[in-house]
Structure formats: C-alpha cells, structure tokens
C-alpha positions in Angstrom: -58.8 -4.1 18.3 -59.6 -6.1 21.7 -62.2 -8.9 21.6 -64.5 -9.6 24.5 -63.4 -12.8 26.5 -65.4 -15.9 27.0 -65.4 -17.6 30.5 -66.7 -21.4 30.3 -67.5 -22.4 33.7 -67.3 -26.4 34.3 -69.3 -28.1 36.9 -69.3 -31.6 38.0 -71.9 -33.6 39.4 -70.4 -36.6 41.1 -72.4 -39.5 42.6 -71.0 -42.3 44.2 -72.5 -44.7 46.7 -76.2 -42.8 46.1 -74.4 -39.6 47.3 -73.4 -36.4 45.8 -70.3 -34.6 46.1 -70.9 -30.8 46.8 -68.3 -28.2 48.3 -69.7 -25.7 50.8 -68.8 -22.1 51.1 -68.6 -21.4 54.9 -68.6 -17.7 54.4 -71.8 -17.5 52.6 -73.2 -20.8 53.8 -74.3 -22.3 50.4 -73.3 -25.3 48.6 -72.2 -26.1 44.9 -71.0 -28.7 42.6 -67.1 -28.9 42.2 -65.7 -27.1 39.1 -64.2 -24.1 37.7 -63.0 -22.3 34.6 -62.2 -24.0 31.5 -58.5 -22.9 30.5 -57.5 -21.6 27.4 -56.9 -24.5 24.9 -58.2 -26.7 27.1 -60.9 -29.4 26.3 -63.9 -29.9 28.2 -62.5 -33.6 29.4 -59.1 -32.0 30.1 -60.9 -29.2 32.1 -63.3 -31.7 34.2 -60.2 -34.0 35.1 -57.9 -30.9 36.1 -60.9 -29.5 38.3 -61.6 -32.8 40.0 -58.1 -33.1 40.8 -57.4 -29.6 42.1 -60.4 -30.3 44.3 -60.2 -33.4 45.4 -56.5 -33.9 45.4 -54.1 -35.2 42.8 -54.2 -38.8 43.4 -58.3 -38.9 43.1 -59.3 -41.7 40.5 -62.5 -41.6 38.8 -64.4 -42.5 35.7 -66.7 -40.3 33.6 -70.1 -42.1 33.1 -71.6 -39.1 31.4 -70.1 -35.8 29.7 -72.5 -33.0 28.8 -72.1 -29.9 27.1 -75.1 -27.8 28.3 -75.5 -24.1 27.1 -78.7 -22.1 25.9 -79.0 -23.6 22.5 -79.4 -27.0 23.5 -77.4 -30.3 25.2 -74.7 -32.3 23.6 -73.3 -35.8 24.8 -69.5 -35.7 24.6 -69.3 -39.2 26.2 -67.0 -41.2 24.5 -69.4 -44.4 23.4 -72.4 -42.1 23.0 -75.1 -43.3 20.5 -76.1 -39.9 20.1 -75.4 -38.4 16.6 -74.8 -34.8 17.7 -72.3 -35.8 20.4 -69.5 -36.3 17.4 -70.9 -33.7 15.1 -70.7 -30.8 18.3 -67.4 -32.1 19.8 -65.3 -29.1 19.1 
C-alpha cells in the first residue's frame, strides 16, 4: 500500500536594517521569500537553518527572532522563549 506524500514548504521572512531579503526568479520575473522543502525527519528550525545556509552561503550567521508554524488550522509560535501556551503543546 502506498501512502500520499506530504510536502511541507518553508519560507523565511528575513528583515535586516529595515529591508526584506527576497529571491528573484529572472526567467519568470517575480520575487519570493527564500526557503524550500522540509526534508523527512527534519525539524522546522533545522529546515530553516539549512535553507538559509543553502541560499545565502554556509558561513551566513543569523538569529531567529520569531518562528511561526502556519497552516489552515491556525498559527503556532515555535520560538523557544515564547509565552504562547500553544507553542509548547504544538511543537511536534
């Protein structure tokens, strides 16, 4: 029996000095937030770190200010020091 695969997309909104980092697709002439797909067994945080390093360079240094998990059912704050009671309950 085969099971349907779930593809989780990661997108990061990166703001530095009041500017938003975007990627430009020259062929189709549109901009989008950097990101990619979550790999099997990878946490959301690990996937975000991997995608930023893949797209911005392995030596890129950064600090996450806020990590949100968004889907049709709602928004969960996954930031480590969040006071949001759902953040701990909905981590995995």
